C-alpha positions as CSV (number, residue, x, y, z in Angstrom):
1,M,-5.1,16.1,0.7
2,S,-6.5,12.8,2.4
3,V,-5.2,9.2,2.8
4,R,-7.2,6.3,1.5
5,R,-5.8,3.2,3.0
6,L,-8.1,0.1,1.9
7,H,-7.3,-3.7,3.3
8,T,-4.8,-2.0,6.2
9,E,-3.5,-4.7,8.7
10,A,-1.1,-4.0,11.4
11,R,2.3,-3.8,9.3
12,Y,1.0,-2.2,6.1
13,S,-1.9,-1.3,3.5
14,E,-2.1,-3.3,0.2
15,I,-3.5,0.1,-1.5
16,V,-2.8,3.7,-0.8
17,I,-4.6,6.1,-2.1
18,H,-3.3,10.0,-2.1
19,N,-3.3,13.2,-4.4
20,G,-4.3,11.3,-7.5
21,T,-1.2,8.2,-7.2
22,V,-2.4,4.8,-6.1
23,Y,0.4,2.9,-4.5
24,L,-0.1,-1.5,-3.8
25,A,2.1,-3.3,-1.4
26,G,4.5,-6.3,-3.1
27,Q,2.2,-8.0,-4.9
28,L,2.5,-12.1,-5.3
29,D,0.7,-15.6,-6.2
30,E,-0.8,-17.1,-3.3
31,G,-0.5,-20.2,-4.3
32,L,3.5,-20.4,-4.6
33,S,3.2,-24.1,-5.4
34,A,3.8,-23.1,-9.1
35,G,6.9,-21.7,-12.1
36,I,7.4,-18.3,-12.4
37,E,5.4,-17.6,-15.5
38,Q,2.1,-18.7,-13.6
39,Q,3.0,-17.0,-10.8
40,T,3.8,-14.0,-12.4
41,R,0.3,-14.4,-14.4
42,E,-1.2,-14.5,-10.8
43,T,0.8,-11.5,-9.6
44,L,-0.6,-9.5,-12.5
45,A,-3.9,-11.1,-12.0
46,S,-3.5,-9.7,-8.4
47,I,-2.3,-5.8,-9.8
48,D,-5.4,-6.2,-12.3
49,R,-8.0,-6.8,-9.4
50,M,-6.3,-3.7,-6.5
51,L,-6.0,-0.8,-9.2
52,D,-9.6,-2.5,-10.4
53,E,-10.7,-1.5,-6.6
54,A,-8.7,1.7,-6.4
55,G,-10.3,3.2,-9.5
56,T,-7.8,2.6,-12.1
57,D,-6.1,-0.1,-14.6
58,K,-3.0,-1.0,-16.0
59,T,-2.9,0.9,-18.5
60,R,-2.5,3.9,-16.0
61,I,0.5,2.1,-14.4
62,L,3.8,4.8,-13.3
63,S,6.3,2.5,-12.1
64,V,6.9,-1.0,-11.2
65,T,9.2,-2.7,-9.2
66,I,10.2,-6.1,-9.5
67,Y,11.7,-8.5,-7.1
68,L,12.8,-12.0,-8.8
69,K,13.8,-14.8,-6.4
70,D,16.2,-15.8,-8.9
71,I,17.3,-13.3,-11.7
72,D,19.2,-15.7,-14.2
73,A,16.9,-18.3,-14.1
74,D,13.5,-16.4,-14.1
75,Y,13.8,-13.0,-15.5
76,A,13.1,-14.8,-19.3
77,G,9.9,-17.1,-17.6
78,M,8.7,-13.4,-15.6
79,N,9.3,-11.5,-19.1
80,A,7.2,-13.8,-21.0
81,A,4.3,-13.2,-18.8
82,W,4.9,-9.3,-18.5
83,D,4.6,-8.8,-22.1
84,A,1.5,-10.9,-23.0
85,W,0.3,-8.9,-20.0
86,V,1.2,-5.1,-20.6
87,P,-1.0,-2.7,-22.5
88,K,0.9,-1.6,-26.0
89,G,2.0,1.6,-25.7
90,A,1.5,2.3,-22.0
91,A,4.4,0.2,-20.9
92,P,5.7,1.7,-17.3
93,A,8.9,2.3,-15.7
94,R,10.3,-0.5,-14.3
95,A,13.3,-1.9,-12.4
96,T,14.1,-5.6,-11.9
97,V,15.8,-6.7,-9.1
98,E,17.3,-9.9,-7.5
99,A,16.1,-10.0,-3.8
100,K,15.3,-12.9,-0.6
101,L,11.9,-12.7,-0.8
102,Y,10.1,-13.7,2.7
103,A,9.5,-17.7,1.4
104,P,11.9,-19.9,-0.4
105,E,8.6,-20.4,-2.7
106,V,8.3,-16.9,-3.6
107,L,9.5,-16.5,-6.9
108,V,8.1,-12.9,-7.8
109,E,6.8,-9.8,-6.2
110,M,5.8,-6.6,-7.8
111,S,5.6,-3.0,-5.8
112,V,3.5,-0.9,-8.3
113,V,2.5,2.8,-8.1
114,A,-0.3,4.0,-10.6
115,A,-2.3,7.2,-11.2
116,L,-5.8,8.0,-11.1
117,P,-8.2,8.2,-14.2
């Protein structure tokens, strides 16, 4: 079975497709100047774009791992944006953890696994 890699760089691929499953690298807001709700909305928009390019959509997400810089300060704001975005009846398995992210201005990053139609 073949492996497709999209937007491949030296260290990672943004999208990997194998055996009917789509794996997205950690997605985040590229602007990094906004608060948690806006960064979350931008991250989710990036996920939408990547899934579309891979041939699927958010209704087919199997699992998401969410990394927050400060879970105490940002969990509610992230959830506000998440709840507005996630399709009713199609919420994926999800884990949310606090993590030291690659730059101080990054408040949220998400890694996604989705099924192809």
